[in-house]
N, C-alpha and C positions, 0 to 999 in steps of 0.2 A: 510550164517553164519558167524560169524570171526574165522580166525582158533586162535586157540593157542595153545602154545607151551608148557605149564607146567599145571597144575593142578590151581593154581592160577588164572591164565589169563583164563583158562577155566570157573569159576566160577565169573570172575571179566564178563566174556564175556558173560556169559548167563545171568545174573542178567543186562547187559545193556540192552538185547533185549526189553524188557519191559519200558518203558520210564517214567514210575512215578517215583518222588521221593521214597514214601512208598514202593515200588517194588525195587529201590537201596539200597536203606535205609535197608530195609530184607537181600537184598544182604552182604552188607555190615557187618551185624550183624555175619553171617552164616559164612564170610571170617577171620571174627578176632577169632570166635570161634575155627575154625580150626588154625589158627597162635598159638592161645595161648597155644590149646590143642601140636601142634609142639614145640612151645618153654619149654614147660613145660617138652617134650619128653627130649627135648635138656640136663635137668639140672639134668636128673634123676640118670644119672654115679656119678656127685656131692655129689647128696643125698638131692637135693635141689627142691623145687618150687620157681616162683616166687614171692612169697610171702617172702618166707623164705630170698630168696637172698635181694630183696629191702630192707628188715630188715638189716640185715647184712650190704648193702653201707652204711643206714645212721650212723649206729657203729661207720662202720669202718672208713666213713667219719668223721666222728664227731673227731674223737681220742681220745677222754674219753670217762666214761661212761655216759650215759643219763639216763635223768628219763622217765620211762613211757608215761609218760602223754607228753612229749614231741616227743615222738618216737612217739606217735598217731599222733601227729599233722603233723609230716613230712611224715609221709605215709598216710594221710587223711580217717583213721578208728578211731572207736573209742576205747576207752580203754579197753574195755573187751576183744576185738578181737584183742587187742595188748597184751594184760595179757596171752592171749590163744598159740598164736605165739610167744610170750620169753617161755611159758611153753616150748613149745616143741624143742624147738633151746637150750634151757636149757637142757632138754633130751636129746639132739646129742649131747651137750658139746660144743657147739657151742656157749654159752652165758652162762655168768654168772649173777648172780642177787647179789646184796649188797646194805647195806643201805645209805639214803644218809645223809652223815653227817650235811646237812645245812638244813635239814628236813625229823624229827623224822618220819611223817608221808608217805613218798614218798619213792621210790625204783628203783634203777637205773640197767638199763643193761648194761656190759660191754663184749667186744666181747672174747673172749680169741684167742688161737694163734690156735686151730682148727678153729676155726670159720671165720680167718683171709684167712687160708691156703684153706679153702673149698669154701668162698668168691670168691679169687682167681678166683679158679678151675671155678667155677660156673659162674664168669664175662666171661672169657675166653669163653668157650663154648657156651654162652649167643650170644657172638658176633659172633663168625662162623655159629650160627644158623641164628639169623639175618643177614650178608652175606648171607648165600645161599637164603634165604626170597628174599633179595631184589635182587638177581641173578635171580630168578624166570620172572623178569617182563625187558619188555624193556628197555633199558640205559636212553633213552629219556622220560620216567615216572617213573621211581628212584627219581627227583629231586619235579616233579609234585606232590607225593603221600607225602615227605617228608613237603613239604608248605603247604599241606591238613591239616596233622595230626597237625602240630605246629599250625594253626591259628584254626583249632577245639578248640586244648588244652586251648591257651590262652584267645579264648572268652567267656567271663561271660557266663553262661547260664542267660537266662531272665527267 
């Protein structure tokens, strides 16, 4: 058996014992679910989720109010889900809605000062959590993981 120093390595090692691609994919799915739970937990002190942080990131980086449809495109989400996400951000005082002066049918989302502050706190917490997760892997495996993830994300689905 493979000796593993961390829970992440143990999960990966167990999944590698069965050589089938489907077993490895199922193992990866379980690992990803665990990682998402851990990353979400890292954002709890900032009162954010990964979805909220991602939306705030796009709004902060835009530097100006953004149409909800444009935000939906940025986060690869349907407009109705973005509307609900912006509802939650607005209820938390992190975003405010405003009419689009160039299109009466459109609504813009603008990040508030509180949203900017909370985004910075969440981004810092997430960065620490990501480093902690990577530190669970052997040093030589980290670039390999980054390369695999990058190639999977940039390769179009068939």
